[in-house]
VMD Tcl script that draws the C-alpha trace (Angstrom):
set ca {
  {1.57 -22.52 -17.76}
  {-0.33 -24.64 -15.26}
  {-3.24 -23.50 -13.16}
  {-2.79 -26.04 -10.40}
  {-2.65 -24.94 -6.78}
  {-0.50 -27.43 -4.90}
  {0.32 -27.78 -1.20}
  {3.77 -26.36 -0.55}
  {6.67 -28.76 -0.33}
  {8.95 -28.99 2.70}
  {10.62 -25.66 1.91}
  {7.30 -23.86 2.20}
  {5.86 -25.40 5.37}
  {6.59 -24.36 8.93}
  {8.83 -26.78 10.75}
  {7.20 -29.53 12.80}
  {3.57 -30.44 13.10}
  {2.47 -27.24 14.80}
  {3.01 -23.51 14.43}
  {3.60 -21.47 17.59}
  {1.30 -18.53 18.21}
  {3.65 -15.62 18.57}
  {3.24 -12.00 19.50}
  {5.31 -8.86 19.86}
  {3.47 -7.42 22.82}
  {4.96 -4.96 25.23}
  {6.41 -7.50 27.65}
  {4.16 -10.22 26.25}
  {4.55 -13.73 27.64}
  {5.33 -16.60 25.31}
  {2.50 -18.96 26.08}
  {2.23 -22.67 25.51}
  {-0.59 -22.55 22.98}
  {0.20 -24.38 19.74}
  {-1.76 -23.83 16.57}
  {-2.20 -26.91 14.32}
  {-0.29 -26.55 11.06}
  {-3.47 -27.36 9.12}
  {-4.88 -23.98 10.17}
  {-2.15 -22.21 8.23}
  {-1.18 -24.65 5.49}
  {0.55 -22.96 2.58}
  {0.19 -23.47 -1.16}
  {2.88 -23.49 -3.84}
  {1.96 -20.72 -6.31}
  {4.83 -21.29 -8.75}
  {2.46 -22.45 -11.48}
  {0.18 -19.42 -11.16}
  {2.62 -16.65 -12.18}
  {4.86 -16.93 -15.25}
  {6.65 -13.58 -15.09}
  {9.16 -14.56 -17.78}
  {6.45 -15.56 -20.23}
  {3.99 -12.87 -19.18}
  {1.10 -15.14 -18.14}
  {-1.06 -15.01 -15.03}
  {-3.63 -17.41 -13.57}
  {-6.85 -15.69 -12.43}
  {-7.01 -17.86 -9.34}
  {-4.71 -15.35 -7.65}
  {-7.64 -12.91 -7.64}
  {-10.38 -15.29 -6.51}
  {-9.08 -18.13 -4.35}
  {-9.83 -17.75 -0.63}
  {-6.96 -19.99 0.49}
  {-4.50 -17.92 -1.53}
  {-5.92 -14.76 -0.01}
  {-5.39 -16.09 3.52}
  {-1.83 -16.97 2.56}
  {-1.32 -13.40 1.31}
  {-2.21 -12.06 4.74}
  {0.43 -14.33 6.29}
  {3.22 -14.10 3.74}
  {2.76 -10.87 1.77}
  {1.23 -8.40 4.21}
  {2.65 -9.54 7.56}
  {6.35 -9.29 6.56}
  {6.11 -6.25 4.24}
  {6.47 -2.54 4.96}
  {2.89 -1.19 4.85}
  {1.78 2.44 4.69}
  {0.12 3.59 7.91}
  {-0.38 7.34 7.86}
  {1.17 10.74 7.13}
  {3.27 12.51 9.76}
  {1.06 15.59 9.48}
  {-1.71 13.64 11.20}
  {0.24 13.72 14.49}
  {1.13 17.00 16.20}
  {0.89 16.41 19.96}
  {1.14 13.38 22.26}
  {-2.09 11.40 22.19}
  {-2.97 12.16 18.57}
  {-4.00 8.91 16.93}
  {-5.22 7.41 13.66}
  {-6.70 3.95 13.23}
  {-5.99 1.92 10.11}
  {-5.20 -1.61 8.93}
  {-2.17 -3.72 8.11}
  {-3.68 -6.32 5.83}
  {-6.86 -7.09 7.76}
  {-5.28 -6.44 11.16}
  {-6.62 -3.25 12.78}
  {-3.93 -0.99 14.21}
  {-3.68 2.28 16.11}
  {-0.98 4.74 15.10}
  {-0.24 7.30 17.79}
  {2.28 9.82 19.09}
  {3.46 8.83 22.56}
  {4.56 11.09 25.41}
  {8.11 11.16 24.07}
  {6.77 12.27 20.66}
  {7.62 8.93 19.10}
  {5.29 7.50 16.46}
  {4.19 4.03 17.52}
  {1.64 1.52 16.26}
  {-0.30 -1.13 18.15}
  {-2.69 -3.90 17.26}
  {-6.15 -2.45 17.94}
  {-7.32 -5.43 19.97}
  {-7.74 -5.78 23.72}
  {-5.66 -8.57 25.30}
  {-8.67 -9.64 27.39}
  {-11.43 -10.60 24.94}
  {-10.12 -9.11 21.72}
  {-12.42 -6.14 21.08}
  {-10.98 -2.96 19.64}
  {-9.65 -0.56 22.25}
  {-10.16 2.41 19.92}
  {-13.23 2.70 17.70}
  {-12.71 6.26 16.46}
  {-11.08 6.91 13.08}
  {-8.81 9.60 14.50}
  {-8.56 12.04 17.39}
  {-6.61 12.70 20.59}
  {-6.60 10.77 23.85}
  {-4.63 10.06 27.02}
  {-5.23 6.33 26.87}
  {-7.14 3.63 25.01}
  {-9.96 1.90 26.90}
  {-11.82 -1.19 25.76}
  {-15.57 -0.64 25.98}
  {-16.19 -4.35 26.62}
  {-14.66 -4.87 30.09}
  {-12.74 -1.66 30.67}
  {-9.12 -2.72 30.28}
  {-7.16 0.48 29.56}
  {-3.77 1.07 27.95}
  {-1.51 4.12 27.86}
  {0.17 5.69 24.82}
  {3.10 3.27 25.21}
  {0.75 0.28 25.03}
  {1.05 -0.62 28.73}
  {-1.94 -2.06 30.56}
  {-2.72 0.57 33.20}
  {-6.24 -0.18 34.44}
  {-7.99 -3.50 35.14}
  {-11.46 -3.47 36.70}
  {-11.76 -6.06 39.49}
  {-8.02 -6.64 39.43}
  {-8.25 -8.38 42.80}
  {-10.13 -11.20 41.11}
  {-7.03 -12.30 39.18}
  {-4.49 -14.74 40.65}
  {-1.26 -13.54 42.23}
  {0.62 -14.80 39.17}
  {-1.17 -12.25 36.95}
  {1.36 -9.64 35.78}
  {-0.11 -6.60 34.02}
  {3.30 -5.87 32.43}
  {2.87 -8.99 30.32}
  {-0.51 -7.99 28.91}
  {0.16 -4.75 27.08}
  {-1.02 -4.10 23.54}
  {0.74 -5.99 20.77}
  {3.11 -3.43 19.27}
  {4.13 -3.20 15.64}
  {7.87 -3.81 16.13}
  {9.16 -1.48 13.43}
  {7.76 1.88 12.35}
  {9.76 4.14 10.04}
  {9.03 7.13 7.84}
  {10.16 8.44 4.50}
  {9.57 12.13 3.76}
  {6.52 12.18 6.02}
  {5.05 8.84 4.88}
  {4.86 6.44 7.85}
  {5.24 2.71 7.25}
  {5.23 -0.25 9.62}
  {6.01 -3.96 9.46}
  {5.32 -6.92 11.72}
  {8.62 -8.52 10.73}
  {10.85 -8.61 13.84}
  {14.09 -8.18 11.85}
  {13.24 -6.48 8.54}
  {15.46 -4.72 6.09}
  {15.12 -0.98 6.66}
  {12.33 0.91 4.92}
  {14.88 2.85 2.87}
  {16.57 -0.36 1.74}
  {13.21 -1.88 0.86}
  {12.38 1.14 -1.31}
  {15.70 0.99 -3.16}
  {15.71 3.06 -6.35}
  {11.98 3.64 -5.92}
  {12.88 6.41 -3.46}
  {14.28 8.49 -6.33}
  {10.90 8.38 -8.06}
  {9.00 9.10 -4.85}
  {11.11 12.19 -4.22}
  {9.64 13.74 -7.37}
  {6.43 14.18 -5.35}
  {7.65 14.28 -1.76}
  {10.82 16.38 -1.82}
  {9.92 19.63 -3.56}
  {11.29 21.71 -0.70}
  {12.70 21.36 2.80}
  {9.34 22.00 4.44}
  {7.96 18.69 3.22}
  {4.28 17.91 2.69}
  {1.04 18.20 4.66}
  {-2.40 16.60 4.39}
  {-5.42 18.61 3.25}
  {-9.04 17.50 3.34}
  {-8.76 14.47 5.59}
  {-9.00 10.83 4.49}
  {-11.58 9.66 1.95}
  {-12.72 6.03 2.11}
  {-14.80 3.89 -0.21}
  {-15.38 0.22 -0.94}
  {-14.97 -1.44 -4.35}
  {-15.66 -4.90 -5.68}
  {-12.34 -6.26 -6.90}
  {-9.15 -7.84 -5.67}
  {-6.64 -5.40 -4.16}
  {-3.92 -6.52 -6.60}
  {-5.90 -5.25 -9.59}
  {-5.60 -1.69 -8.29}
  {-2.03 -1.93 -7.01}
  {-0.86 -3.48 -10.28}
  {-2.53 -0.82 -12.42}
  {-0.89 2.03 -10.54}
  {2.49 0.30 -10.89}
  {2.41 -0.50 -14.59}
  {-0.65 0.51 -16.59}
  {-0.61 3.64 -18.73}
  {-2.11 1.49 -21.49}
  {-5.69 1.79 -20.18}
  {-5.68 5.60 -20.24}
  {-6.52 5.92 -23.95}
  {-9.66 3.81 -23.75}
  {-10.90 3.94 -20.17}
  {-10.40 7.67 -19.62}
  {-11.16 8.98 -23.11}
  {-14.20 11.02 -22.05}
  {-12.38 12.54 -19.08}
  {-9.40 13.46 -21.24}
  {-11.64 15.20 -23.74}
  {-13.15 17.20 -20.91}
  {-9.83 18.27 -19.43}
  {-7.71 18.78 -22.53}
  {-7.56 22.17 -24.26}
  {-6.57 20.37 -27.45}
  {-9.04 19.34 -30.12}
  {-7.34 15.92 -30.31}
  {-6.44 14.95 -26.75}
  {-6.58 11.22 -27.41}
  {-4.02 11.44 -30.20}
  {-1.68 13.31 -27.88}
  {-2.08 10.67 -25.18}
  {-1.61 7.74 -27.58}
  {1.59 9.14 -29.01}
  {3.17 10.07 -25.72}
  {6.58 8.67 -24.91}
  {7.87 7.92 -21.46}
  {9.35 5.30 -19.19}
  {8.17 2.66 -16.75}
  {10.33 1.91 -13.74}
  {10.63 -1.80 -12.87}
  {11.74 -2.64 -9.35}
  {12.92 -6.09 -8.18}
  {10.98 -5.58 -4.92}
  {7.70 -5.26 -6.83}
  {7.44 -1.46 -6.84}
  {6.68 0.29 -10.12}
  {6.12 3.70 -11.68}
  {5.17 5.01 -15.11}
  {5.41 8.53 -16.46}
  {5.40 10.41 -19.75}
  {8.47 12.46 -20.56}
  {8.00 16.07 -21.72}
  {4.19 15.75 -21.79}
  {2.35 18.36 -23.86}
  {-0.75 17.97 -21.71}
  {-0.18 17.72 -17.96}
  {-3.79 17.53 -16.78}
  {-3.01 19.21 -13.48}
  {-4.67 22.03 -11.59}
  {-3.81 25.26 -13.39}
  {-3.47 27.20 -10.13}
  {-0.94 24.66 -8.83}
  {0.95 24.60 -12.12}
  {1.29 28.39 -12.16}
  {2.47 28.47 -8.55}
  {5.26 25.92 -9.05}
  {8.81 27.29 -9.32}
  {10.14 24.88 -11.93}
  {13.57 26.50 -11.95}
  {14.02 25.79 -8.25}
  {12.63 22.29 -8.71}
  {15.10 21.53 -11.48}
  {17.92 22.68 -9.25}
  {16.70 20.55 -6.35}
  {15.48 17.42 -8.14}
  {17.27 17.51 -11.49}
  {15.90 17.68 -15.02}
  {15.09 13.97 -15.29}
  {12.67 14.04 -12.38}
  {11.00 17.32 -13.29}
  {10.51 16.21 -16.90}
  {9.41 12.69 -15.95}
  {7.99 11.29 -12.69}
  {6.95 14.71 -11.38}
  {4.54 15.09 -14.30}
  {1.45 13.06 -15.14}
  {2.37 9.63 -13.81}
  {1.44 6.77 -11.50}
  {3.24 4.54 -9.00}
  {2.90 1.73 -6.46}
  {5.08 0.83 -3.49}
  {4.63 -2.92 -3.06}
  {2.33 -4.29 -1.93}
  {-0.62 -1.88 -1.62}
  {0.43 1.80 -1.41}
  {-0.01 3.91 -4.54}
  {0.28 7.56 -5.48}
  {-0.25 10.07 -8.29}
  {2.36 12.86 -8.26}
  {0.44 15.41 -10.32}
  {-2.63 15.17 -8.08}
  {-0.89 14.80 -4.76}
  {-3.01 11.68 -4.25}
  {-1.73 8.88 -2.02}
  {-3.82 5.83 -1.28}
  {-3.91 2.37 0.26}
  {-5.78 -0.58 -1.21}
  {-6.89 -2.35 1.97}
  {-7.73 -6.03 1.30}
  {-11.17 -7.12 2.50}
  {-11.27 -10.66 1.15}
  {-10.36 -11.85 -2.35}
  {-13.29 -10.00 -3.96}
  {-13.31 -6.66 -2.13}
  {-10.98 -3.77 -1.39}
  {-11.40 -0.63 0.66}
  {-9.69 2.45 -0.75}
  {-8.30 5.08 1.64}
  {-7.03 8.22 -0.06}
  {-5.21 11.34 1.14}
  {-4.36 14.56 -0.69}
  {-0.91 15.84 0.21}
  {0.54 19.18 -0.82}
  {3.80 21.06 -0.35}
  {3.79 22.72 3.07}
  {4.98 25.94 1.46}
  {1.84 26.17 -0.69}
  {-0.39 29.14 0.15}
  {-3.94 28.35 1.21}
  {-5.58 29.11 -2.13}
  {-3.16 26.80 -3.96}
  {-3.74 24.01 -1.45}
  {-7.47 24.37 -1.94}
  {-7.09 24.23 -5.71}
  {-5.13 20.97 -5.45}
  {-7.64 19.46 -3.03}
  {-10.59 20.24 -5.28}
  {-8.79 19.08 -8.40}
  {-7.93 15.77 -6.75}
  {-11.56 15.28 -5.69}
  {-12.83 15.96 -9.21}
  {-10.39 13.52 -10.79}
  {-9.43 10.82 -8.27}
  {-11.84 11.28 -5.39}
  {-14.56 8.68 -4.66}
  {-16.70 10.09 -7.49}
  {-13.82 11.45 -9.56}
  {-14.05 11.33 -13.34}
  {-10.98 9.08 -13.58}
  {-11.53 7.12 -10.37}
  {-14.98 5.90 -11.40}
  {-13.57 4.54 -14.66}
  {-10.92 2.56 -12.79}
  {-13.31 1.18 -10.19}
  {-15.71 -0.01 -12.87}
  {-12.91 -1.83 -14.69}
  {-11.68 -3.64 -11.58}
  {-15.20 -4.61 -10.57}
  {-15.90 -5.93 -14.07}
  {-12.76 -8.08 -14.05}
  {-13.61 -9.49 -10.63}
  {-17.28 -10.09 -11.42}
  {-16.59 -12.67 -14.13}
  {-13.40 -14.23 -12.78}
  {-15.23 -16.82 -10.68}
  {-16.66 -18.57 -13.74}
  {-15.40 -22.13 -14.12}
  {-14.11 -21.69 -17.69}
  {-13.21 -18.02 -17.25}
  {-11.10 -18.72 -14.17}
  {-9.06 -21.25 -16.11}
  {-8.12 -18.89 -18.97}
  {-4.71 -17.22 -18.33}
  {-4.27 -13.46 -18.61}
  {-1.73 -11.82 -20.93}
  {1.00 -9.60 -19.46}
  {3.37 -9.71 -22.44}
  {3.48 -6.06 -23.54}
  {7.09 -4.87 -23.54}
  {8.40 -8.37 -22.82}
  {12.20 -8.22 -22.69}
  {12.35 -4.43 -23.07}
  {13.66 -3.68 -19.56}
  {17.04 -1.96 -19.58}
  {19.20 0.71 -17.96}
  {18.21 3.83 -19.89}
  {21.05 6.04 -18.61}
  {18.71 8.76 -17.33}
  {16.50 7.15 -14.69}
  {17.75 4.92 -11.83}
  {17.26 1.18 -12.08}
  {15.75 -0.68 -15.00}
  {13.01 0.88 -17.08}
  {10.75 -0.18 -19.93}
  {8.63 1.73 -22.40}
  {5.69 3.77 -21.13}
  {3.27 1.29 -22.71}
  {4.42 -1.94 -21.09}
  {3.49 -4.65 -18.60}
  {7.05 -4.85 -17.28}
  {6.35 -3.43 -13.80}
  {3.27 -5.64 -13.59}
  {5.34 -8.74 -14.30}
  {7.80 -7.65 -11.61}
  {4.94 -6.96 -9.18}
  {3.62 -10.50 -9.54}
  {7.09 -12.02 -9.48}
  {7.61 -10.41 -6.07}
  {4.17 -11.63 -4.97}
  {5.07 -15.17 -6.06}
  {8.41 -15.00 -4.23}
  {6.81 -13.94 -0.94}
  {3.94 -16.41 -1.27}
  {6.44 -19.28 -1.63}
  {8.77 -18.10 1.15}
  {8.07 -19.04 4.78}
  {7.68 -15.88 6.85}
  {9.39 -15.35 10.20}
  {6.34 -16.60 12.14}
  {6.51 -19.96 10.35}
  {10.06 -20.74 11.39}
  {10.51 -23.60 13.83}
  {11.59 -22.79 17.38}
}
mol new
graphics top color blue
foreach p $ca { graphics top sphere $p radius 0.5 }
foreach p [lrange $ca 0 end-1] q [lrange $ca 1 end] { graphics top cylinder $p $q radius 0.2 }
display resetview
């Protein structure tokens, strides 16, 4: 395995000497500005990820140029989690978030359609909405007062008479995220102008997601708002762990397991658990014990669940597997924990920092006292100061802290556990590996490598 970062060959560079600056604004004009190709030169990452051999170069966690390429080629074309449908009840409700490092507003328009817009004024580029969430009739930039309605149209321009006759307000609306779709209440968006559908992108991963999202026809709701915290560490460290890593539980979470387990030997029970790890060709992944003796869930929630009805709705394989104590990631940066009702996004903030945004979702049919029990349990375990969450954050920060060393950065990482074990197991959709395996991690980085070496739509020549 090499650790050389090379400029991309002709197949990985936008056509011609310049890259057009494109937008998907509401009626946006196609201007004549041309960005020099050197501003967005791409690197061939083939030598950094050996998914067949299970080796990984640490440069993918530390290199600034690779990080900038991720924003262009991994985040821009991918379906990214935006919000939960329960955050929008009436026209004008909004929530501000990020797609990669691009700030966006998600809102419900007058026709009750969920839409998303780049949170940047077309005049001088300031945000037009600085609140985290709320309700409004329009979005007004506090810099010069340009205002936009819920459909992204420019509706108010101070000193409009000062602009030339050629100025057309219809051409200067907010840049709209061209595709927004939802799956069981989870709202995703993509900048890609002609993407595969969200459902197609999820593939067999949807079956595993349903174990948390499709308990009954009423769906899920959000309780307790959105918790946010910042961690030192590359976003991929967190996304990868939630896709593939049950292995760390025995060591990293030993003290928490002893606290939560009624057994005198909780660690032995964890070590000897059996289960499966789902490996998706699109980089998604999920791991889960099968028939776990210790579930480590909120007792009140466990007692409320109607497992007979769940077996009838979801089938035995889901109730005995991914609905229990497990973990999962939807590529690239959305993860969830079924037993806790925890969903989260690992927002990238440079190669060395991530910002975690976490929601607690519960079945809408849950009575108030059961919802509260799940919310509190999630806070105690995977909230910002949760007994499991703190262990994970410390691990990621430790890995990142030493990865910039000259010698350290040149030593490859081992992802060989379960190498070659992926197979159709006859019970769970798609290919699965053993519970203790790096298989989904290898697939995660293989997908990352594929996107990093593939020109995105905005790099195509015109």
